[in-house]
N, C-alpha and C positions, 0 to 999 in steps of 0.2 A: 742763699740761706745756708748757713753753716751749722746744721743741727745733727745731733746724734739721735736716732730714733728711740733709743732707750731713755733719753732725757730731753724731750722736746721743750722748746721755749714756751709753747702754748700753755704750760702750767704756770708760767709767771703771770701774776695777777693782772698786769697791764698789757700783755702781748697783743691781745685782740683789739686794743684801742687803735693800733696803727697797722695791724696785719691786713693784707689785701686778700681777696678771694684766691688769687694766684698763690700767695704764701700758704694758705690753708690747703689748697689742692696739691702743692708740692709736698707738704707734710704727709698728706694722705697717700700720695704715690710712693713716698719714702718708707711707708709702712708704719707710721705712727699709730698707736692704738687710740682710737677715737673714744674709748671708754676708760682709758687709764685715769687713775685719780690718786695722786700721792696723798698720804694720810694728812698732810697739812695744807692741802690745796683743794680747790674746786675742780670739777671735771672740765675738759675742754669746752663742752657745751655750755656749762654754767658760766665759765669765763666769757665765752662769746656772747651769751644772752645778756650778761651784765655790762659788757664793754664795747662790742663792735658797733660802729656806725652803719654797717652794711648787713642787712638781713639775709642777703644771699649766702653769707658765711654760715649762718645758722642752718639754712637749708642744706648746704653742702655737708655739714656735720650730721644732720638728721639722715640725709640720703646715704651717708657712709655707715649708718647703723648706730649712731649715738643713742644710748639709753637716756631717758629723760628723768633725772633726779627730781624729787619733789621741790627742791629749792629753786629750780629753773623758773617756775611760774612766779615766785616771789620777785626774782630778779627782773623778769619781763614786766611785771606790774609797776615796778619802781623806776623804770626807764623814763627818760624825758623825751625820747623820740622813737618812732617805729614800734611803740609798745603794742598797739592794736594788731599790727601785722605779725609780730613775733608771737604774741599770745595765741593768735589764731593758728599759726604754724604748730606750736607746741600742743594745743588742744587737738588738732587734726592728727598729730602724730601719736596721740594716746596719753598725754599728760594727765595725771590724776588731779582733777579739779577740787577734790575734797581732801587732798593730802595735807597733813600738818607737818610742821618742822619744829623741832625743839628749840632751835635758835630764834624762832619767831614766837616763843611762848605758846606753842601749840595752836597758833592761829592758822586758819586755812586761807588760801589765796583770795577768796571772796572777802573775808574780813580785812585783808590788806587793801584790796581795791576800794572797799567802802571807806576805810580810814583815810585813804589818799584822795577820796572824792572823785574817782575816775569812773564817771557814769557809764561810758561806753564799755569799759572793761567789766563793770558790774553786770551789765546786760549780757555780754558775751559769756561770762562765767555762769550766770543763771541759765542761759540757753543751753549750755553744755552740761547742766545737771548739778551745779554747785549747790550745796545745802546751806541756806541762810540761817539755820537755827542751831547748829552746834555751838556750845559755849567755848570760849577760850579760857584756859585755866588761870590766866593772869588776872583778868578782870571779872570773869564770869559772864561777860556780855556776849551776845550773839551778833552776827553781822546785821541782823534786823535792828537790834538795840543801838548799834553804832549809827545806823542810817537815820534814826529819829532826829538827829541834829543836822541832817542834810536832806531836805525835802526832795531834791532832784534825784538823789541816789535811792531814796525810799520809793519814789515813783517808778524808777527803773526796775527795782526789785518786784514791785507789784505787777507791772506790765509784763515782766518776764517770768511770772509763775510763783511768786511768794504765796503760800497757802494761808489765806486770811482766816481760815477755819481751824488752823492748827491749835492744838491744846497741849500744854506741858503735861507730860505723863506722871509727874509727881504731884503737882499742885492743881492740875486740870485748868490752869489759867489759859485764856485765849490770848492772842497777840495784843489786843487792845488793853486788856487787863495788865498784861506784862509790861506794856509801854508806860502805864501810869502807876504801877505798884511801887515804883521807886520815887514817889512823890517828894521825898526829902531832897532829891537832887535837883538843883536849879536848872539844869540843862535838859531835863526830861520833859517830854511832850505832855 
C-alpha cells in the first residue's frame, strides 16, 4: 500500500469494497486518523459500514477508537449482507439508536428499518431503546404508522416493547385511533 497518512485512500467512497483487514491494519499502524472526515466525504467507519464485505474491518476501526456518526446506523440497515452483525456491533459500541440525520429527512434508524421491512433489525433497534413514535418531518408518520402496512414488522415492534397505551400529547389519541384517523388513505389499517 502506497499511502500518505495525511490523505489515506480510505476516504475514497469505494476503497472499503476491496480493502482487506490487513490493509486497514496497515493504515492504522501507519498512523491514519480513524476519525478523520474530509468535508466532502464520509468517515472511514461510515465508508466501511456501507461497503466492506468483511465485518472484521468494522470491528478493527471501532477497536481503534472510531467515533460512530449517526449515519453509520442508516448504512448498516441498508446493507444486503452482514447487516445484523454490523448493527449489533454499532449498538454495542454506543451508537445512538434515536439519532436522526438531515440527509434522511430526519428519520431515525428504526423508521429506515421499518421502511425496508427488516424485521430482525426492527427487533434489535427496539430492544436497544429505539423510539417508535417520533414523527419524521417529511411525511409526519412515525415508525409505528409505517409498520401498519407490514404486519410482521408491526408484530416485531409490539413484541419488543411498543407501548400500546401511548397517547399523543396534543390530540390525546391512542395508537389504535392514530392508526385509523387517516381513513382517507387506502393503505391505512
